[in-house]
KEBADO-277437 format. One line per 2 residues: their letters; for each residue x, y, z of C-alpha. Coordinates in nm, 2 decimals. Each point is the difference from the previous one (the first is absolute). Example, Ala and Ser with C-alpha at 12.3 -4.5 7.8 and 13.67 -1.06 7.14 Angstrom:
2
as> 1.23 -0.45 0.78  0.14 0.34 -0.07
//
This chain:
573
ma> 1.75 -7.02 -0.60  -0.24 0.25 0.14
vy> 0.06 0.22 -0.30  -0.04 -0.30 -0.23
al> -0.34 -0.08 0.15  -0.12 0.36 -0.01
tg> 0.11 0.03 -0.36  -0.18 -0.32 -0.09
fs> -0.32 0.12 0.17  0.01 0.34 -0.18
lv> 0.04 -0.18 -0.34  -0.29 -0.23 0.06
sl> -0.22 0.28 0.12  0.07 0.19 -0.32
ls> -0.11 -0.30 -0.21  -0.37 0.05 0.08
fg> -0.10 -0.25 -0.27  0.27 -0.25 0.09
yl> 0.04 -0.34 0.15  -0.07 0.07 0.37
sw> -0.31 0.22 -0.08  -0.18 -0.26 -0.21
dw> -0.34 -0.11 0.13  0.07 -0.37 0.05
mk> -0.35 -0.08 0.11  -0.21 0.22 -0.22
ps> -0.35 -0.13 -0.07  -0.09 -0.22 -0.30
lv> -0.05 0.17 -0.33  -0.23 -0.28 -0.13
ad> -0.34 0.07 0.15  -0.21 -0.23 -0.21
va> 0.16 -0.32 0.13  -0.10 0.07 0.36
td> -0.36 -0.10 -0.09  0.11 -0.35 -0.09
pm> -0.19 -0.24 0.23  0.31 -0.22 0.02
ek> 0.18 0.28 0.18  -0.24 -0.04 0.30
sl> 0.09 -0.36 0.06  0.24 -0.08 0.29
pp> 0.34 -0.14 -0.08  -0.01 -0.38 0.02
af> 0.21 -0.21 0.23  0.34 -0.09 -0.15
tr> -0.10 -0.37 -0.03  0.13 -0.09 -0.35
pp> 0.29 0.11 -0.22  -0.08 0.34 -0.15
hi> -0.02 0.09 -0.37  0.31 0.21 -0.08
if> 0.01 0.27 -0.26  0.34 0.16 -0.05
il> 0.00 0.32 -0.21  0.33 0.13 -0.12
td> 0.03 0.33 -0.20  0.30 0.09 -0.21
dq> 0.19 0.32 0.05  -0.27 0.17 0.21
gy> 0.17 0.28 0.20  -0.03 0.04 0.37
hd> -0.18 0.33 -0.05  -0.23 -0.14 -0.26
vg> -0.29 -0.11 0.22  -0.27 0.22 0.14
yh> 0.06 -0.07 0.37  0.36 0.12 -0.04
gs> -0.12 0.34 -0.11  0.01 -0.06 -0.37
di> -0.17 0.21 -0.27  -0.09 -0.34 -0.16
qt> -0.34 -0.14 0.07  0.01 -0.35 0.16
pt> -0.33 -0.03 0.19  0.00 -0.38 0.01
ld> 0.35 -0.03 0.13  -0.07 0.27 0.25
rl> -0.30 -0.18 0.13  0.15 -0.34 0.02
aa> 0.31 0.13 0.18  -0.21 0.21 0.24
eg> -0.21 -0.30 0.10  0.30 -0.23 0.03
vk> 0.36 0.05 0.11  0.23 0.25 -0.17
le> 0.36 -0.11 0.00  0.21 0.32 0.02
ny> 0.34 -0.16 0.07  -0.03 -0.24 -0.29
yi> 0.29 -0.08 -0.23  0.03 -0.15 -0.35
qp> 0.29 -0.01 -0.25  0.10 0.29 -0.23
ic> -0.08 -0.19 -0.33  -0.24 -0.26 -0.14
tp> 0.17 -0.34 0.00  0.15 0.02 0.35
sr> -0.33 0.09 0.16  -0.19 -0.28 -0.18
sq> 0.27 -0.26 0.08  0.00 0.09 0.37
li> -0.38 -0.01 0.01  -0.01 -0.34 -0.16
tg> 0.29 -0.16 0.19  0.01 0.18 0.34
ry> 0.38 0.05 -0.05  0.23 0.29 -0.06
qi> 0.15 0.04 -0.34  0.34 -0.11 0.12
ht> -0.15 -0.34 0.08  -0.15 -0.05 -0.35
gl> 0.29 0.14 -0.21  -0.23 0.28 -0.14
qh> 0.18 0.28 0.18  0.09 0.19 -0.32
si> -0.24 0.19 -0.22  -0.31 -0.18 -0.15
ir> -0.04 -0.31 -0.21  0.01 0.12 -0.36
pr> -0.21 -0.16 -0.28  0.30 -0.15 -0.18
qp> 0.18 -0.14 0.30  0.01 -0.37 0.07
nc> -0.10 0.07 0.36  -0.30 -0.04 0.23
lp> -0.09 -0.04 0.36  0.21 -0.30 0.12
ld> -0.19 -0.32 -0.04  0.12 -0.13 0.33
qv> -0.20 0.26 0.18  -0.34 -0.11 0.14
tl> -0.24 0.28 -0.09  -0.28 0.16 0.19
pq> -0.27 -0.14 -0.23  0.16 -0.35 0.02
kl> -0.03 0.01 0.38  -0.36 0.12 -0.03
qe> -0.08 -0.29 -0.24  0.14 -0.24 0.26
ag> -0.24 0.16 0.25  -0.30 -0.08 -0.23
ys> -0.03 0.34 -0.18  -0.10 0.06 -0.35
th> 0.27 0.25 -0.13  -0.04 0.25 -0.28
mv> 0.22 0.27 -0.14  -0.11 0.30 -0.21
gk> 0.24 0.27 -0.13  0.37 0.05 -0.02
wh> 0.24 -0.29 0.07  0.35 0.15 -0.06
lg> 0.18 -0.30 0.16  0.14 -0.16 -0.31
fy> -0.13 -0.23 -0.27  0.29 -0.13 -0.21
kk> -0.12 -0.35 0.04  -0.35 -0.14 0.09
ec> 0.10 -0.11 0.35  0.03 0.38 0.08
lp> -0.36 0.08 -0.09  -0.26 0.10 0.27
tr> -0.19 -0.32 -0.08  0.31 -0.20 0.09
rg> 0.07 0.20 0.32  -0.32 -0.06 0.19
fd> -0.28 0.17 -0.19  -0.30 -0.20 -0.13
tf> -0.08 0.27 -0.25  0.17 0.30 -0.14
lg> -0.10 0.30 -0.22  0.26 0.27 -0.05
sl> 0.33 0.11 -0.13  0.34 -0.17 0.05
tg> 0.22 0.30 -0.06  0.01 0.33 0.19
nv> -0.13 0.26 -0.24  -0.28 -0.04 -0.25
dy> -0.25 0.22 -0.18  -0.33 0.01 0.19
yt> -0.21 -0.07 -0.31  0.22 -0.18 -0.26
yd> 0.21 -0.19 0.26  0.31 0.06 -0.21
nc> 0.34 0.03 0.17  0.32 0.12 -0.16
dg> 0.33 -0.09 0.17  0.20 0.22 -0.22
pg> -0.02 0.12 -0.36  -0.16 -0.27 -0.22
vc> -0.03 -0.25 0.29  -0.37 0.01 0.04
gy> -0.26 -0.26 0.08  -0.35 -0.06 0.13
dl> -0.03 -0.08 0.37  -0.33 -0.11 0.14
he> -0.04 -0.36 0.10  -0.29 -0.22 0.11
ge> 0.15 -0.29 0.19  0.30 -0.10 -0.21
dv> -0.15 0.11 -0.33  0.01 0.34 -0.17
aw> -0.33 0.19 0.05  -0.02 0.16 -0.35
dq> -0.38 0.04 0.03  0.02 0.24 0.30
sg> 0.19 0.27 -0.19  -0.17 0.34 0.01
ky> -0.13 -0.03 0.36  0.14 0.24 0.25
st> 0.20 -0.21 0.24  -0.12 0.15 0.33
fl> -0.36 -0.08 -0.09  0.08 -0.33 -0.16
ya> 0.17 -0.12 0.32  -0.28 0.11 0.23
qr> -0.25 -0.17 -0.22  0.21 -0.32 0.02
vs> 0.00 0.01 0.38  -0.38 0.03 0.00
ki> -0.03 -0.30 -0.24  0.22 -0.21 0.23
la> -0.21 0.09 0.30  -0.32 -0.07 -0.18
sh> 0.12 -0.35 -0.11  0.14 -0.10 0.34
sp> -0.17 -0.11 0.32  0.04 0.24 0.29
ke> 0.00 -0.31 0.23  0.34 -0.09 -0.14
pi> 0.30 0.22 0.07  0.14 0.21 -0.29
fi> 0.31 0.21 -0.05  0.01 0.26 -0.27
yv> 0.31 0.20 -0.08  -0.10 0.31 -0.19
af> 0.32 0.16 -0.13  -0.13 0.30 -0.19
qa> 0.21 0.14 -0.28  -0.12 0.34 0.11
vh> 0.14 0.25 0.05  0.33 -0.09 -0.18
tp> 0.08 0.17 -0.33  -0.11 0.04 -0.27
lq> -0.24 0.26 0.13  -0.33 -0.11 -0.15
sp> -0.36 0.03 0.12  -0.35 0.02 -0.13
ke> -0.07 0.36 -0.10  -0.29 0.05 0.24
yi> 0.25 -0.05 0.29  0.25 0.25 -0.14
yr> -0.28 0.26 -0.04  -0.05 0.00 0.38
yr> 0.35 0.14 0.04  -0.01 0.25 -0.28
sm> 0.09 0.28 0.23  0.34 -0.15 0.08
gn> 0.27 0.19 -0.19  0.25 -0.29 0.00
va> -0.10 -0.23 -0.28  0.18 -0.30 0.13
rr> -0.16 0.05 0.35  -0.34 0.03 -0.16
ky> 0.03 -0.33 -0.18  0.15 -0.17 0.30
aa> -0.28 0.13 0.23  -0.26 -0.14 -0.25
mv> 0.17 -0.34 0.02  0.00 0.00 0.38
tc> -0.37 0.09 0.02  -0.08 -0.27 -0.26
md> 0.19 -0.26 0.21  -0.19 0.12 0.31
ea> -0.33 -0.07 -0.18  0.13 -0.35 -0.10
vk> 0.07 -0.07 0.37  -0.36 0.12 0.08
ni> -0.13 -0.26 -0.26  0.21 -0.27 0.16
tw> -0.13 0.08 0.35  -0.36 0.01 -0.13
al> 0.05 -0.35 -0.16  0.13 -0.13 0.33
kk> -0.32 0.11 0.17  -0.23 -0.10 -0.29
yg> 0.12 -0.36 -0.01  0.03 -0.05 0.38
yy> 0.37 0.02 0.07  0.04 0.33 0.17
dn> -0.09 -0.10 0.36  0.28 -0.25 0.01
sv> 0.25 0.19 -0.21  0.33 0.18 0.05
iv> 0.09 0.27 -0.25  0.36 0.11 -0.01
fs> 0.10 0.31 -0.20  0.36 0.08 -0.08
td> 0.21 0.20 -0.24  0.31 -0.17 -0.16
ng> 0.23 0.30 0.03  0.01 0.38 0.01
gq> -0.15 0.22 -0.27  0.20 0.10 -0.31
tf> 0.00 0.37 0.05  0.08 0.08 -0.36
sg> -0.30 -0.20 -0.12  -0.27 0.17 0.20
gs> 0.06 -0.17 0.34  0.06 0.17 0.33
nw> 0.16 -0.12 0.32  -0.02 0.34 0.18
pl> 0.12 0.08 0.25  0.23 -0.30 0.00
rg> 0.34 0.02 -0.15  0.08 -0.18 -0.33
rk> -0.20 -0.20 -0.25  -0.04 -0.34 -0.16
gt> 0.33 -0.18 -0.03  0.16 0.16 0.30
yw> 0.06 -0.11 0.36  -0.12 0.34 0.14
eg> -0.34 -0.02 0.17  -0.18 0.11 -0.31
gv> 0.12 -0.31 -0.17  -0.06 -0.26 0.27
rg> -0.28 0.12 0.23  -0.33 -0.11 -0.15
ig> -0.37 0.04 0.02  -0.14 -0.29 0.19
fv> -0.32 -0.10 0.19  -0.20 -0.30 0.10
hs> -0.38 -0.01 -0.02  -0.19 -0.29 0.16
pl> -0.31 -0.07 0.21  0.23 -0.24 0.19
ik> 0.22 0.28 0.14  -0.07 0.04 0.37
rk> 0.12 0.36 0.03  -0.12 0.18 -0.31
rr> 0.01 0.37 -0.11  0.35 0.08 0.11
ts> 0.34 0.09 -0.12  0.29 -0.23 0.08
wa> 0.36 0.13 0.03  0.14 -0.35 0.05
lv> 0.30 -0.09 -0.22  -0.12 -0.22 -0.29
hi> 0.17 -0.13 -0.31  -0.13 -0.16 -0.32
td> 0.17 -0.33 0.10  -0.23 -0.02 0.30
wy> -0.31 -0.09 -0.22  0.13 -0.35 -0.07
pt> 0.00 -0.13 0.36  -0.30 0.21 0.09
lv> -0.23 -0.13 -0.28  0.12 -0.36 0.03
sl> -0.07 0.02 0.38  -0.35 0.15 -0.07
ar> -0.06 -0.29 -0.24  0.11 -0.24 0.27
gn> 0.28 -0.12 -0.22  0.32 -0.17 0.10
ls> 0.31 0.22 0.02  0.22 -0.26 0.17
nv> 0.13 -0.12 -0.34  0.11 0.35 -0.12
pg> 0.28 0.10 0.24  0.20 0.31 -0.05
ld> -0.28 0.24 -0.07  0.08 0.37 0.04
gy> -0.36 0.09 0.07  -0.20 -0.01 0.32
ni> -0.37 -0.08 0.08  -0.14 0.35 0.06
wp> -0.37 -0.09 0.02  0.00 0.06 0.38
vi> 0.15 0.35 -0.08  -0.28 0.07 -0.25
se> -0.30 -0.16 0.17  0.08 0.08 0.37
gk> 0.25 0.28 -0.01  0.28 -0.20 0.16
es> 0.36 0.10 -0.03  0.17 -0.10 -0.33
pr> 0.25 -0.29 0.03  0.21 0.18 -0.27
te> 0.27 0.23 0.12  0.21 0.04 -0.31
il> -0.02 -0.01 -0.38  0.27 -0.08 -0.25
hn> -0.10 0.22 -0.29  0.27 -0.16 -0.22
id> 0.36 -0.06 -0.08  0.08 0.03 -0.37
pl> 0.36 -0.09 -0.08  -0.05 0.06 -0.38
yn> -0.14 0.35 0.02  0.25 0.27 -0.10
ha> 0.23 0.05 0.29  0.00 0.35 0.15
ky> 0.30 0.21 -0.11  0.08 0.12 0.35
gs> -0.06 -0.32 0.19  0.27 -0.22 0.16
le> 0.07 -0.27 0.26  0.17 0.27 0.21
dg> -0.32 0.20 0.01  -0.17 -0.31 0.13
fg> 0.23 -0.04 0.30  0.18 -0.28 -0.18
iw> -0.30 -0.23 0.02  -0.21 0.11 -0.29
nt> 0.07 0.15 -0.35  -0.22 0.31 0.00
av> 0.02 0.01 -0.38  -0.25 -0.29 -0.01
qa> -0.36 0.09 -0.03  -0.18 -0.12 0.31
si> -0.26 0.12 0.25  -0.13 -0.13 0.33
rv> -0.25 0.11 0.27  0.06 -0.10 0.36
ge> -0.25 0.13 0.25  -0.04 0.38 -0.06
wk> 0.34 0.01 -0.19  0.05 -0.02 -0.38
ll> 0.34 -0.04 -0.17  0.08 0.04 -0.37
tg> 0.33 -0.06 -0.17  0.12 0.03 -0.35
dp> -0.23 0.18 -0.25  -0.36 -0.01 0.14
gy> -0.14 0.16 -0.31  -0.16 0.33 -0.10
sd> -0.04 0.19 0.33  -0.22 0.31 -0.06
wi> -0.32 0.08 0.18  -0.26 0.04 -0.27
pp> -0.30 0.22 0.09  -0.34 -0.10 -0.14
qt> 0.02 0.05 -0.38  -0.31 0.22 -0.01
lt> 0.19 0.27 0.18  0.21 0.25 -0.19
nf> 0.25 0.25 0.15  0.01 -0.19 0.33
pg> 0.03 0.26 0.28  0.29 0.00 0.24
sw> 0.38 -0.04 -0.04  0.07 -0.31 0.20
wn> -0.08 -0.24 -0.28  0.22 0.18 -0.25
le> 0.27 0.01 0.26  -0.01 -0.37 0.06
rl> 0.02 -0.07 -0.38  0.34 0.18 0.00
tn> 0.13 -0.24 0.27  -0.06 -0.32 -0.21
gl> 0.35 0.02 -0.15  0.18 -0.05 0.33
rk> 0.27 -0.26 -0.02  -0.16 -0.25 0.23
sv> -0.05 -0.38 0.01  -0.16 -0.04 0.35
wl> -0.32 0.15 0.13  -0.17 -0.05 0.34
fn> -0.35 0.11 0.09  -0.23 -0.03 0.30
it> -0.31 -0.09 -0.20  -0.24 0.03 0.29
ad> 0.10 0.36 0.07  0.09 0.09 -0.36
py> -0.22 -0.19 -0.25  0.10 0.25 -0.27
er> 0.37 -0.10 0.03  0.11 0.36 0.02
yd> 0.26 -0.03 0.28  0.29 -0.23 -0.06
ls> 0.14 -0.11 0.33  0.29 -0.22 -0.12
dq> 0.27 0.23 0.13  -0.17 0.06 0.33
rp> -0.07 -0.37 0.07  0.29 -0.21 -0.13
dv> -0.09 -0.26 0.27  -0.34 -0.06 -0.16
vr> 0.16 -0.01 -0.35  0.24 -0.27 0.11
tl> -0.28 -0.20 0.16  -0.21 0.01 -0.32
lm> 0.30 -0.08 -0.22  0.06 -0.31 0.21
rl> -0.36 -0.10 -0.07  0.07 0.04 -0.38
vh> 0.30 -0.23 0.04  -0.21 -0.25 0.18
yn> -0.27 0.00 -0.28  0.26 -0.01 -0.27
rt> 0.15 -0.32 0.14  -0.34 -0.17 -0.07
ai> -0.04 0.14 -0.35  0.00 -0.23 -0.30
pv> 0.16 0.09 -0.34  -0.18 0.25 -0.22
ry> -0.22 -0.15 -0.28  0.04 0.25 -0.28
pa> 0.08 -0.18 -0.32  0.07 0.16 -0.34
en> -0.29 0.04 -0.24  -0.06 -0.26 -0.26
pr> -0.11 0.08 -0.36  -0.22 -0.31 -0.02
ah> -0.24 0.18 0.24  -0.10 0.23 -0.28
pd> -0.38 -0.01 -0.05  0.06 -0.06 -0.38
fn> 0.10 -0.35 0.09  -0.32 -0.05 0.21
gg> -0.28 0.09 -0.24  0.02 0.37 0.09
aw> -0.06 -0.04 0.37  0.22 -0.01 0.31
gp> 0.01 -0.34 0.16  0.22 -0.30 0.10
wa> 0.28 -0.05 -0.26  0.28 -0.21 0.16
se> 0.05 -0.37 -0.06  0.06 -0.23 0.29
dd> 0.36 -0.05 -0.09  0.06 0.37 -0.01
ae> -0.17 0.05 0.34  0.22 -0.27 0.15
ew> 0.32 0.17 -0.13  -0.10 0.35 0.14
eg> -0.13 -0.13 0.33  0.30 -0.22 0.06
gg> 0.25 0.28 0.00  -0.23 0.29 0.10
ep> 0.11 0.18 -0.32  -0.07 -0.07 -0.36
lk> 0.29 -0.10 -0.22  0.13 0.32 -0.14
sr> 0.17 -0.16 -0.29  -0.23 -0.26 -0.14
nk> 0.06 -0.17 -0.33  0.03 0.29 -0.24
kk> -0.12 -0.20 -0.29  -0.33 -0.06 0.18
kc> -0.03 0.37 0.09  0.05 0.09 -0.36
ki> -0.27 -0.23 -0.11  -0.24 0.17 0.24
ck> 0.10 0.34 -0.13  -0.08 -0.11 -0.36
lr> -0.34 -0.12 0.10  -0.10 0.32 0.18
sf> -0.08 0.20 -0.31  -0.21 -0.29 -0.14
fr> -0.21 -0.03 0.32  -0.04 0.38 0.02
kl> -0.14 0.01 -0.35  -0.23 -0.29 0.08
nt> -0.11 0.15 0.32  -0.09 0.33 -0.17
rl> -0.23 -0.19 -0.24  -0.16 -0.19 0.28
ms> -0.06 0.32 0.20  -0.14 0.16 -0.30
nr> -0.25 -0.28 -0.04  -0.09 0.02 0.36
i> -0.07 0.37 -0.02
//
């Protein structure tokens, strides 16, 4: 073990620009805001429910923020984090829908049936309607609730829409991937539609406006029209910085020296988003909300390394259960925090925001038993120890089983072919296929020096289905200890068994052709009838062999509606 520790130290010392050498508390890069007279006011007493602004970014990598040593400029995020509390042991989920569902419900994926993949545009699926959502609880507590940005929690019937799940207003997209200017989304060849909605209506008139700026402007309008004397909750789910890689040209020009084109565009989008956050913060101050506000910033998953993102020096990327996929950027900024300007290494998970924010709002949690999250406000505000000691990253029984996994490898208690991951204390266990496992250096670097990275790439083909890491000592997941510590492996496998006993069936129905935008005026939106919804929800799966005659009629109508839609779109243009 002494050799192990020494080797780890030597490796870290060589990575002079790496994780442990980052300046976590470097000074603010936004000098002009310091002259704001509101900055000189003392924090008020916590006498009334605070205004809550939750900002979620999409696919922003762990390395893609200034205070993590990035080459991308994020002066606003750097300053807000430096003046608040940085969460450096903060976990999200590896892809979009799971993170959003856990934020909104305070429950693990296995407890909502969304443990496999994402909700796709043509699936008759959405966040289960029996779940009491975070905005619904805040409404009960007297809050005005608003959502701006990306939903991605299903929309096949109207009951699934944000305005039916606790939000008073909504401006944003229902699907997971739209053009930043045209708001078109294609879910396969020829399956394209418009996706920007105002409430429950299609917002055709907003086309052409860059979504990052559009959403920040909407937040400012909401704040301007509301009274700061009444509590407000705004969920800002930026589309940025998910693909497609699009940004106003003036932001791309700032990074013209970057050799990697994808990284250049991606960096521009991050900086653009940073300025949008600056505008939102300015609006909070301008309209009198700031002194009694709590701003939470979070990513939804790790960065997509092949689309400009970087999770360096963490292992893996978006879609994986390596640290690069599940450890997120997170911080809280608020005048109400008692111990500001610090970094917290307390264990925090995205499910924790539900009970934390409802408690801040003085809402009632007694009627929502079974939450997987914890109230972490004392951790954030006072620096107390986290009540959380473990995190179930996920158990996905539908993901492709690992070729070399077996029940025997799991001591007869767990089939290690099943994709699963859990964190207990300082230990992290992965089984099955955890996903793409490389360490990806910052994409602006070429001919990365040193042989250790290339050596590790050659080991990825090992016939394994179980990995164990001490994340506290080895945040890079370089030293698999599963063979040395079978006792810990067994203990964590038993925890997986425990959680698996509480899991509900997976909700992952087959796609339905009636979801095609051609049948909805050219836009993505609710499409299922009440009778259809009852059939699907009753059995948990859609009928795979519905009346063939009815399907045939639908197929014959598709070409007609496609032609009609083309004419309508031509007239709109």
